[in-house]
KETORRO-962922 format. One line per 5 residues: their letters; for each residue x, y, z of C-alpha. Coordinates in nm, 2 decimals. Layout:
N
a) X:Y:Z ~ ...
***
This chain:
262
mtppt) -7.91:2.07:13.28 ~ -8.21:1.98:13.23 ~ -8.36:2.23:12.96 ~ -8.69:2.44:13.08 ~ -9.05:2.32:12.92
eqdlp) -9.29:2.55:12.78 ~ -9.60:2.46:12.96 ~ -9.71:2.83:13.02 ~ -10.07:2.85:12.81 ~ -10.35:2.56:12.80
gaaad) -10.27:2.31:12.54 ~ -9.90:2.35:12.58 ~ -9.78:2.02:12.81 ~ -9.48:1.88:12.78 ~ -9.60:1.55:12.71
datrq) -9.70:1.46:12.37 ~ -10.12:1.50:12.34 ~ -10.10:1.16:12.24 ~ -10.00:1.04:12.59 ~ -10.24:1.24:12.75
prwrr) -10.49:1.08:12.98 ~ -10.84:1.07:12.77 ~ -10.98:1.25:13.05 ~ -10.78:1.56:13.04 ~ -10.87:1.60:12.61
flrwl) -11.25:1.54:12.76 ~ -11.19:1.83:12.93 ~ -11.01:2.08:12.72 ~ -11.26:2.02:12.47 ~ -11.52:2.06:12.69
iaili) -11.37:2.38:12.81 ~ -11.35:2.47:12.44 ~ -11.69:2.44:12.36 ~ -11.78:2.62:12.66 ~ -11.60:2.89:12.52
avagl) -11.73:2.91:12.21 ~ -12.08:2.89:12.30 ~ -12.04:3.13:12.55 ~ -11.86:3.39:12.25 ~ -12.16:3.28:12.03
gyssw) -12.41:3.37:12.31 ~ -12.30:3.71:12.39 ~ -12.36:3.81:12.00 ~ -12.72:3.77:12.08 ~ -12.75:4.15:12.01
vlefi) -12.72:4.09:11.64 ~ -13.08:3.92:11.68 ~ -13.21:4.34:11.70 ~ -13.16:4.30:11.28 ~ -13.43:4.02:11.29
lpids) -13.67:4.12:11.56 ~ -13.94:4.35:11.54 ~ -13.74:4.59:11.73 ~ -13.76:4.99:11.72 ~ -13.42:5.07:11.78
nptnt) -13.14:5.29:11.54 ~ -12.81:5.08:11.60 ~ -12.59:5.43:11.53 ~ -12.73:5.63:11.83 ~ -12.87:5.32:12.06
flsql) -12.69:5.12:12.34 ~ -12.70:4.74:12.34 ~ -12.79:4.75:12.73 ~ -13.09:4.94:12.58 ~ -13.22:4.62:12.41
aekga) -13.22:4.48:12.77 ~ -13.37:4.72:12.97 ~ -13.70:4.68:13.20 ~ -14.00:4.73:12.94 ~ -13.79:4.67:12.65
pfrwv) -13.96:4.39:12.38 ~ -13.77:4.08:12.35 ~ -13.56:4.15:12.68 ~ -13.59:3.83:12.76 ~ -13.40:3.72:12.44
fttgd) -13.08:3.92:12.51 ~ -13.05:3.90:12.91 ~ -13.10:3.47:12.88 ~ -12.81:3.54:12.60 ~ -12.56:3.71:12.81
tisga) -12.69:3.49:13.18 ~ -12.60:3.17:13.01 ~ -12.28:3.30:12.85 ~ -12.13:3.46:13.23 ~ -12.19:3.09:13.36
lliia) -12.07:2.89:13.09 ~ -11.72:3.09:13.11 ~ -11.72:3.11:13.50 ~ -11.72:2.74:13.44 ~ -11.44:2.74:13.19
giggl) -11.25:2.94:13.36 ~ -11.22:2.77:13.69 ~ -11.15:2.44:13.42 ~ -10.85:2.62:13.28 ~ -10.73:2.76:13.60
llfsr) -10.75:2.34:13.75 ~ -10.71:2.16:13.41 ~ -10.36:2.35:13.26 ~ -10.04:2.46:13.40 ~ -10.01:2.72:13.62
rlysn) -9.82:3.06:13.50 ~ -9.89:3.41:13.57 ~ -10.00:3.50:13.25 ~ -10.21:3.27:13.18 ~ -10.37:3.26:13.54
lgwia) -10.46:3.62:13.51 ~ -10.65:3.53:13.22 ~ -10.82:3.26:13.31 ~ -10.93:3.47:13.65 ~ -11.02:3.80:13.42
ligfg) -11.21:3.53:13.23 ~ -11.39:3.44:13.54 ~ -11.45:3.81:13.64 ~ -11.60:3.85:13.27 ~ -11.83:3.63:13.30
aatis) -11.98:3.71:13.65 ~ -11.99:4.03:13.59 ~ -12.18:3.98:13.25 ~ -12.44:3.77:13.47 ~ -12.47:4.11:13.70
daqap) -12.48:4.27:13.38 ~ -12.83:4.10:13.28 ~ -12.98:4.08:13.60 ~ -12.92:4.46:13.66 ~ -13.09:4.66:13.33
lqpdd) -13.06:4.95:13.20 ~ -13.36:5.18:13.42 ~ -13.48:5.42:13.16 ~ -13.54:5.78:13.27 ~ -13.90:5.83:13.19
pdgpk) -14.08:5.49:13.22 ~ -14.37:5.64:13.08 ~ -14.17:5.75:12.77 ~ -14.01:5.58:12.46 ~ -13.75:5.36:12.55
ryvdt) -13.50:5.52:12.36 ~ -13.17:5.74:12.41 ~ -13.02:6.00:12.16 ~ -12.70:6.19:12.23 ~ -12.66:6.03:12.56
glfpq) -12.31:5.93:12.58 ~ -12.13:5.68:12.60 ~ -12.22:5.59:13.01 ~ -12.61:5.77:13.05 ~ -12.68:5.64:13.36
lhqlh) -12.35:5.64:13.62 ~ -12.59:5.67:13.89 ~ -12.71:5.31:13.79 ~ -12.56:4.96:13.89 ~ -12.60:4.86:13.53
altst) -12.32:5.12:13.44 ~ -12.08:4.98:13.68 ~ -12.17:4.61:13.58 ~ -12.07:4.71:13.22 ~ -11.78:4.88:13.30
lavfs) -11.60:4.59:13.49 ~ -11.77:4.32:13.24 ~ -11.57:4.53:12.99 ~ -11.25:4.58:13.21 ~ -11.19:4.23:13.30
iyiam) -11.24:4.10:12.91 ~ -10.96:4.32:12.83 ~ -10.74:4.21:13.11 ~ -10.80:3.83:12.97 ~ -10.71:3.94:12.64
vafsv) -10.42:4.12:12.76 ~ -10.28:3.87:12.96 ~ -10.32:3.54:12.72 ~ -10.16:3.82:12.44 ~ -9.86:3.83:12.65
aafky) -9.84:3.48:12.73 ~ -9.88:3.37:12.36 ~ -9.59:3.61:12.27 ~ -9.36:3.54:12.60 ~ -9.39:3.14:12.55
hrwpi) -9.38:3.12:12.21 ~ -9.69:2.97:12.18 ~ -10.11:2.96:12.08 ~ -10.00:3.15:11.68 ~ -10.38:3.18:11.67
lrhtg) -10.34:3.46:11.99 ~ -10.03:3.57:11.83 ~ -10.19:3.65:11.50 ~ -10.61:3.68:11.45 ~ -10.66:3.70:11.85
lwili) -10.39:4.03:11.88 ~ -10.57:4.18:11.57 ~ -10.91:4.14:11.75 ~ -10.74:4.31:12.02 ~ -10.62:4.64:11.85
vgsav) -10.95:4.63:11.67 ~ -11.17:4.62:11.96 ~ -10.88:4.88:12.15 ~ -10.94:5.11:11.88 ~ -11.29:5.13:11.89
tawml) -11.30:5.13:12.29 ~ -11.09:5.45:12.21 ~ -11.33:5.61:11.97 ~ -11.61:5.58:12.23 ~ -11.44:5.75:12.51
iadnl) -11.33:6.01:12.31 ~ -11.60:6.05:12.12 ~ -11.79:6.04:12.45 ~ -11.67:6.41:12.55 ~ -11.71:6.58:12.24
pgnyg) -12.09:6.70:12.12 ~ -12.28:6.53:11.92 ~ -12.34:6.12:11.88 ~ -12.02:6.02:11.66 ~ -12.21:5.69:11.56
lgiaq) -12.14:5.54:11.92 ~ -12.37:5.27:11.90 ~ -12.18:5.15:11.60 ~ -11.87:5.18:11.78 ~ -12.01:4.94:12.10
riqvg) -12.15:4.70:11.84 ~ -11.78:4.65:11.69 ~ -11.66:4.65:12.07 ~ -11.87:4.37:12.18 ~ -11.81:4.16:11.81
amslw) -11.42:4.19:11.87 ~ -11.50:4.08:12.21 ~ -11.72:3.73:12.08 ~ -11.48:3.66:11.83 ~ -11.21:3.67:12.02
lvala) -11.35:3.44:12.26 ~ -11.42:3.20:12.00 ~ -11.04:3.24:11.86 ~ -10.97:3.13:12.20 ~ -11.14:2.81:12.18
vqivv) -11.00:2.71:11.86 ~ -10.70:2.79:11.99 ~ -10.77:2.55:12.29 ~ -10.84:2.26:12.03 ~ -10.54:2.37:11.79
aerds) -10.31:2.32:12.10 ~ -10.43:1.98:12.14 ~ -10.21:1.82:11.86 ~ -9.94:2.10:11.93 ~ -9.88:2.02:12.30
gppak) -9.59:1.79:12.23 ~ -9.23:1.88:12.10 ~ -9.23:1.84:11.70 ~ -9.20:1.53:11.54 ~ -8.84:1.58:11.44
hrrss) -8.73:1.67:11.78 ~ -8.88:1.38:11.93 ~ -8.66:1.20:11.66 ~ -8.37:1.35:11.78 ~ -8.43:1.31:12.15
grias) -8.44:0.94:12.10 ~ -8.11:0.89:11.91 ~ -7.98:1.07:12.18 ~ -8.14:0.88:12.45 ~ -8.04:0.53:12.27
ttaas) -7.70:0.71:12.23 ~ -7.66:0.75:12.59 ~ -7.79:0.42:12.71 ~ -7.59:0.29:12.48 ~ -7.27:0.44:12.62
gs) -7.37:0.38:12.96 ~ -7.43:-0.02:12.94
***
């Protein structure tokens, strides 16, 4: 009986990576680069500490950096738009290139959804309550404008990226692949989930509770996880084949079988 293969995640091909076609190796690297660049682009909010922007990270939200009328709005909308487009391309490439299994497919589809929601998020900016007043919110809670399209796209983006993170993590454990996602990726997921719980709970309590800081940690965790995913895809390139000892044993078994059959 032929033992099952472990082609459960990108980079888990049964044949040795050295025997893979060059175009497959090129596309694998390309997908990894797209995801890494998207992760870095999604962290464009860190520029608020460099650009001359009057904002308090403890009680302002990242959406306010790109709201209509905000200074340097184009910097943050451009970063999100480019990141979303790259993730859509990478997600489609992952579905077409890598082995198709339930959890990895779900991860790639969720990544595509996250890219689309991120683009929509950038193109549907937050609308200030008072266009003639200061573009600042204090003690507004997690979703100050539930009636706005931006709140919907932001929710879809967070929902999609967490589905991707959970799906790839489950696949990594289930099929004993991708150690970076089983360790570093898992801790990033735990931290991001804890901060999300912090935001959801604090939003229903009086006061601010540093929701702006919580959101920055949350979005930072998303960016770090995307970079970890990209690194894992690259590392899986050299780990996709069976261990050298296993290959030598298989070779000896094959030789013995051939000799006994001749």
